[in-house]
C-alpha positions in Angstrom: 16.4 4.7 97.9 19.0 2.9 100.0 22.5 2.7 98.9 25.4 0.0 99.3 29.2 -0.4 98.1 27.6 -3.8 97.4 29.3 -6.0 100.1 32.6 -4.6 101.0 32.7 -6.5 104.2 30.7 -9.7 103.4 31.1 -10.0 99.6 27.5 -10.2 99.3 25.7 -8.8 96.0 23.4 -6.2 98.4 22.1 -4.5 95.4 20.8 -7.7 93.8 19.2 -8.9 97.1 17.2 -5.8 97.7 16.2 -5.6 94.6 14.8 -9.0 94.1 13.2 -8.2 97.8 11.8 -5.0 96.7 10.5 -6.6 93.3 8.7 -9.4 95.1 7.1 -6.8 97.9 5.9 -4.6 94.9 4.9 -7.0 92.2 1.5 -8.2 93.4 -0.1 -4.9 94.1 1.5 -3.2 91.2 0.1 -5.8 88.8 -3.3 -5.2 90.3 -3.1 -1.4 89.7 -1.7 -1.9 86.1 -4.6 -4.3 85.5 -7.4 -2.3 86.9 -6.0 0.9 85.1 -5.7 -0.6 81.7 -9.3 -2.0 82.2 -10.7 1.4 83.2 -8.9 3.3 80.6 -9.9 1.1 77.7 -13.7 1.1 79.2 -13.7 5.0 79.4 -12.4 5.2 75.9 -14.9 2.7 74.5 -17.9 4.5 76.5 -16.6 7.7 74.6 -16.7 5.8 71.3 -19.9 4.5 71.8 -21.9 7.7 72.9 -20.2 9.3 69.8 -21.9 6.7 67.8 -25.2 6.8 69.6 -25.2 10.7 69.0 -24.1 10.6 65.5 -27.1 8.2 64.8 -29.7 10.5 66.6 -28.1 13.4 64.5 -28.9 11.5 61.4 -32.4 10.6 62.6 -32.8 14.2 63.2 -31.4 15.5 59.8 -33.6 12.8 58.1 -36.9 14.1 59.9 -36.0 18.0 59.7 -34.9 17.7 56.0 -38.6 16.5 54.9 -36.8 13.4 53.5 -39.7 11.1 53.7 -42.2 13.4 51.8 -44.4 11.0 49.8 -45.0 13.5 46.8 -42.6 15.8 45.1 -43.1 19.4 43.4 -40.5 20.1 40.6 -40.4 23.3 38.6 -39.7 23.7 35.1 -37.9 27.0 35.4 -36.2 27.3 38.7 -35.0 30.6 38.3 -38.4 31.8 37.8 -40.4 29.8 40.2 -39.6 27.4 42.9 -42.1 24.6 44.3 -42.6 22.3 47.1 -45.2 20.1 48.5 -47.3 20.4 51.6 -49.8 18.4 53.3 -52.5 16.9 51.0 -50.4 17.1 47.7 -52.1 15.0 44.7 -50.4 14.3 41.7 -50.7 17.0 38.7 -49.2 19.5 36.6 -49.8 23.3 36.7 -49.0 26.0 34.1 -48.2 29.4 36.0 -47.3 32.5 33.8 -46.3 35.2 35.7 -47.0 38.9 34.8 -45.4 40.5 37.8 -44.0 39.6 41.2 -45.1 41.3 44.6 -43.0 44.4 45.4 -42.5 46.1 48.6 -42.2 49.9 49.3 -39.4 52.1 49.0 -39.5 55.6 49.6 -37.3 58.6 49.6 -37.3 62.0 51.0 -36.4 65.4 48.9 -32.7 65.9 49.0 -31.3 67.4 52.3 -27.8 69.4 52.6 -24.9 67.4 53.9 -24.2 68.4 57.2 -27.8 69.5 57.9 -28.8 69.4 61.4 -32.7 69.5 62.8 -34.6 71.0 65.5 -36.4 69.1 68.1 -39.7 67.4 67.1 -41.5 64.2 66.3 -42.6 62.3 63.0 -44.6 59.4 62.5 -43.8 56.4 60.1 -47.2 54.6 58.7 -47.5 51.6 56.5 -50.7 50.5 55.0 -53.3 51.6 52.9 -56.5 53.5 53.8 -57.4 55.5 57.0 -54.7 55.8 59.3 -56.9 53.3 61.8 -55.7 50.7 59.5 -52.0 51.6 59.0 -49.2 50.4 61.3 -47.7 53.7 62.5 -44.4 54.1 64.6 -43.5 57.9 66.3 -39.6 58.5 66.1 -38.4 61.4 68.4 -35.7 63.6 67.1 -33.4 65.6 69.7 -32.3 68.9 68.8 -29.3 69.2 66.7 -29.7 65.7 65.2 -28.1 64.7 61.9 -29.8 62.6 59.3 -27.4 59.9 60.5 -28.9 59.9 64.2 -32.5 59.8 62.4 -31.7 56.7 60.3 -30.2 55.3 63.5 -33.3 56.0 65.4 -35.6 54.4 62.6 -33.7 51.3 62.5 -33.5 50.8 66.0 -37.3 51.2 66.6 -38.4 49.4 63.6 -35.9 46.5 63.5 -38.9 43.9 63.8 -41.2 45.5 61.6 -39.4 45.0 58.4 -38.8 48.5 57.8 -35.0 50.0 57.3 -33.4 53.3 56.7 -30.7 54.1 55.1 -28.9 57.1 53.3 -28.0 57.6 49.9 -25.8 60.8 48.9 -24.8 62.5 45.6 -23.7 65.8 44.6 -27.0 67.3 45.1 -27.1 66.3 48.9 -28.7 63.6 50.9 -31.9 61.5 50.9 -33.2 59.4 53.7 -34.4 56.0 52.0 -37.0 53.6 53.8 -37.6 50.2 52.5 -40.0 47.4 53.7 -39.8 43.5 53.2 -43.6 43.6 53.4 -44.9 43.2 50.1 -48.3 43.8 48.0 -50.7 46.6 47.4 -51.5 49.0 50.4 -48.2 48.5 51.9 -46.6 51.8 51.1 -44.6 53.7 53.6 -45.7 57.4 54.4 -43.7 59.9 56.6 -45.6 62.7 58.2 -44.0 65.5 60.1 -45.4 67.0 63.1 -43.0 70.1 63.1 -41.3 72.5 60.8 -38.0 71.6 61.8 -38.5 68.3 60.4 -40.9 69.3 57.4 -37.6 68.1 54.8 -38.7 64.4 56.0 -42.3 64.5 54.6 -43.0 61.6 52.5 -46.5 61.4 50.7 -48.7 58.4 50.0 -48.6 57.9 46.2 -46.2 60.8 45.6 -43.1 60.1 43.3 -39.8 61.1 44.6 -38.6 64.3 43.1 -35.9 67.0 43.8 -38.3 68.8 46.0 -40.8 66.2 47.4 -40.5 62.8 49.0 -42.1 59.7 47.5 -42.2 56.4 46.2 -39.1 55.1 44.4 -39.5 53.1 41.1 -43.1 52.1 41.5 -45.7 51.9 44.6 -45.8 48.3 46.6 -48.0 46.1 44.2 -49.2 42.5 44.3 -48.1 39.7 42.5 -50.1 39.0 39.2 -50.3 35.7 37.8 -52.3 33.0 36.2 -52.7 29.1 37.1 -53.6 27.2 34.1 -55.2 30.5 32.6 -57.1 31.4 35.7 -56.3 35.0 36.9 -54.6 35.3 40.2 -53.3 37.9 42.7 -51.3 37.8 45.9 -49.8 40.1 48.5 -46.7 38.2 48.9 -44.7 36.0 46.1 -44.8 32.7 48.4 -48.1 31.3 47.4 -49.1 28.6 49.8 -53.0 28.4 49.2 -53.6 28.6 45.7 -52.6 25.0 44.9 -53.9 22.6 47.6 -51.0 20.8 48.7 -48.5 22.7 47.0 -46.3 25.5 47.7 -44.7 28.0 45.3 -42.5 31.2 45.2 -42.5 33.6 42.1 -39.2 34.9 41.6 -39.6 36.7 38.0 -41.8 38.7 36.1 -42.9 37.7 32.5 -42.3 34.0 32.9 -44.0 30.7 32.3 -43.4 27.7 34.8 -44.7 24.3 34.8 -45.0 22.4 38.4 -45.1 18.8 38.4 -46.6 17.1 41.2 -45.9 13.3 41.3 -44.9 10.6 43.8 -41.4 11.1 45.3 -40.0 7.5 44.6 -36.6 8.3 43.9 -36.5 10.8 47.1 -38.1 8.1 49.3 -35.9 5.0 48.5 -32.8 7.6 49.1 -34.2 8.3 52.4 -35.1 4.9 53.4 -31.3 3.9 52.4 -30.0 6.7 54.4 -31.7 5.5 57.6 -30.7 1.7 56.7 -27.2 3.1 56.3 -27.0 5.0 59.6 -28.5 2.2 61.4 -26.0 -0.4 60.2 -23.2 2.3 60.9 -24.2 2.4 64.6 -24.2 -1.5 64.4 -20.7 -1.8 62.9 -19.5 0.6 65.8 -21.4 -1.6 68.4 -19.8 -4.9 67.0 -16.4 -3.5 66.9 -16.6 -2.6 70.8 -18.2 -6.0 71.7 -16.7 -8.6 69.4 -14.5 -11.4 70.8 -11.3 -12.4 68.5 -9.8 -15.5 68.3 -6.3 -16.2 67.3 -3.3 -17.9 68.1 0.0 -17.0 70.2 3.5 -17.7 69.3 3.2 -21.1 70.5 0.6 -21.9 68.4 -2.0 -21.7 71.3 -5.7 -20.9 70.7 -6.5 -17.5 72.1 -9.5 -15.1 72.4 -9.6 -11.4 72.8 -12.7 -9.6 74.4 -13.3 -6.0 73.2 -13.7 -3.6 75.6 -17.6 -3.7 75.9 -17.9 -7.4 75.5 -21.0 -8.7 77.7 -21.8 -5.3 78.7 -25.3 -4.8 80.0 -25.9 -1.4 78.6 -24.9 -2.4 75.1 -27.4 -5.3 75.2 -30.3 -2.8 76.3 -29.4 -0.4 73.4 -29.6 -2.9 70.7 -32.6 -4.6 72.2 -34.2 -1.4 72.6 -33.2 -0.4 68.9 -34.5 -3.6 67.5 -37.6 -3.5 69.4 -38.4 -0.2 67.5 -37.9 -2.0 64.4 -40.5 -4.3 64.6 -42.9 -2.2 66.7 -46.1 -1.2 64.6 -46.4 2.6 63.8 -49.9 4.3 64.7 -49.1 7.2 62.2 -48.4 5.5 59.1 -51.8 4.6 57.7 -51.7 1.5 55.8 -47.9 1.2 56.5 -47.7 -0.1 59.9 -44.3 -2.1 59.9 -40.7 -1.5 58.5 -41.0 -4.9 56.9 -43.6 -4.0 54.7 -41.0 -1.6 52.9 -38.8 -4.6 52.1 -36.3 -3.8 55.0 -35.1 -6.7 57.2 -32.8 -7.5 59.8 -29.9 -10.0 58.8 -28.2 -12.4 61.2 -25.3 -9.8 61.9 -28.1 -7.3 63.0 -27.7 -4.9 60.4 -30.5 -4.2 58.0 -31.0 -4.8 54.3 -33.0 -3.5 51.6 -34.8 -6.0 49.1 -35.1 -3.4 46.3 -38.0 -5.2 44.3 -40.2 -5.1 47.2 -39.2 -1.7 48.3 -40.4 -0.5 44.9 -43.6 -2.4 45.0 -44.2 -1.0 48.6 -43.6 2.5 47.3 -46.2 2.0 44.6 -48.9 1.2 47.2 -47.9 3.2 50.4 -45.8 6.2 49.3 -48.4 8.6 50.8 -47.9 6.8 54.3 -44.0 6.7 54.0 -43.7 10.1 55.5 -46.0 9.5 58.6 -44.5 6.4 59.2 -41.1 7.8 59.7 -41.8 11.2 60.8 -45.3 11.5 62.4 -45.7 12.0 66.1 -45.0 8.3 66.8 -43.1 7.9 63.8 -40.0 5.3 63.7 -37.5 8.2 63.7 -38.4 9.8 66.9 -38.9 6.6 68.6 -35.5 5.4 67.9 -33.8 8.7 68.7 -35.8 9.0 72.1 -34.8 5.2 73.0 -31.2 6.6 73.4 -31.7 9.6 75.4 -31.6 7.6 78.6 -28.0 6.8 77.4 -26.5 10.0 75.5 -28.3 12.8 77.5 -26.3 15.0 79.7 -25.7 13.2 82.8 -27.1 10.4 81.4 -26.2 6.5 81.8 -23.2 6.9 79.9 -21.9 9.8 81.3 -22.7 8.5 85.0 -20.6 5.6 83.7 -17.8 8.1 82.4 -17.6 9.7 85.7 -17.5 6.4 87.9 -14.2 5.4 85.7 -12.7 8.5 86.0 -13.3 8.2 89.7 -11.7 4.7 89.5 -8.7 6.0 87.5 -8.0 8.7 90.5 -8.3 6.2 93.2 -5.8 4.1 91.4 -3.3 6.9 90.6 -3.8 7.3 94.5 -2.8 3.8 95.2 -0.1 4.1 92.8 1.5 6.9 94.6 0.9 5.2 98.1 2.5 1.8 96.6 5.5 4.0 95.3 5.9 5.6 98.9 5.9 2.6 100.7 8.1 0.6 98.3 10.5 3.7 98.8 10.7 3.1 102.8 10.6 -0.7 102.2 13.9 -0.6 100.0 15.6 2.0 102.3 14.7 -0.4 105.0 16.4 -3.4 103.2 19.6 -1.2 102.3 19.9 0.0 106.0 19.7 -3.9 107.5 22.0 -5.4 104.7 24.5 -2.4 105.0 24.6 -3.1 108.7 25.2 -6.7 108.4 28.1 -6.3 105.9 29.5 -3.6 108.0 29.1 -6.2 111.0 30.7 -8.9 108.9 33.6 -6.5 108.2 34.0 -5.8 111.9 34.1 -9.3 112.6 36.3 -10.1 109.8 38.9 -7.6 110.9 38.7 -8.8 114.5 39.2 -12.3 113.2 42.6 -11.3 111.2 43.9 -9.3 114.1 43.6 -12.3 116.5 45.2 -14.7 113.8 47.7 -12.1 113.5 48.5 -12.2 117.2 48.3 -16.2 117.3 50.6 -16.3 114.4 53.1 -14.1 116.0 52.7 -15.9 119.2 53.5 -19.3 117.4 56.3 -17.9 115.5 58.4 -16.4 118.9 57.7 -19.9 120.4 59.3 -21.9 117.7 62.3 -19.4 117.7 62.8 -20.4 121.3 
């Protein structure tokens, strides 16, 4: 910035003059930059808010689809601690009494006692799981290096069999250590055996069907066994506790021995109502967010004049396209819904403000007739949830339309920052030039004033001398 002693020679207020000139020079471009920066910043924030709202809606659609929220039937157990149940495809209303004698168990075997600190010689042993001949069993050969400890053997087993459901651990007491093998596979014929191929590893042997004792290795508690239960008095067995095929369309899990439970399969009316309401709430929440970003607000200024304020995305073409696409899906026919083709058949309609409303009576009547079709209508291959979510992919995907607009707005802000820097630099030079000119003028005026004063002094002196004569 230039400096001045503010018109010492001329008496002119140079600071005020230069300040006015600088403001006049800077104001138009500064106003343009400020207006563009505000618009770009506001739009950038609005685009971020819009993308967040769209992503939240997609997440809601995904959660509703993945959680089987629209299952037309439901299965309930009278004793959740003993048995849990859920419906699958093709479920029909009915009740089933399940008496569980014993649940399916897995194999757990232990070696004989091995003295603490024992090391083994080099060799191999084979871990087998399965009944009957070795050809029908699952086998794995474990190599043991000379000097290996029981911990080393345990770690080798866990490394090689981590994906097979078999794990090894060590249990110790005052008598020594035992290597214990456990399996997640249940059912008769899934017992674990361990066959050693060298004398150095003989202490690790576990014979099929043997009961573990101090001197031998074998099963712990009982050998692996099938689940034994009845369905309405009919005797049943299963190698696993998760029963998927015994009752058509119903899956249940046995949890305790010597228990009785009743499975009731019925229309999932309450669950369907809740899920449809969740869908409507998610859609309305999105529409509310969009309305906030696009609303034109009327008001009055301090003088009482009418004013209007447009939100950041008012009249934005992308927003219009998003809303139109979603509304088109709401009224499109679904090919997967059986007798249920349109959302309006469930008593769901669009209001004047674009949100959805539910007529409870119409919904109740629709579910009585079309409950079995609701799941496929919403979550089928061409279901409403996937179609609505897919409609938004173009906008919210990485490098989608909203990301591209964000990048463009950031580029605009970067360019405006550069323009601001250039403007500040130019104005600084202009201000210095103006001060130099006005200071030079002030100096010249001071010099002329001094010269004038000197001349007048001389003339006055001459006049005074002439008067004395």
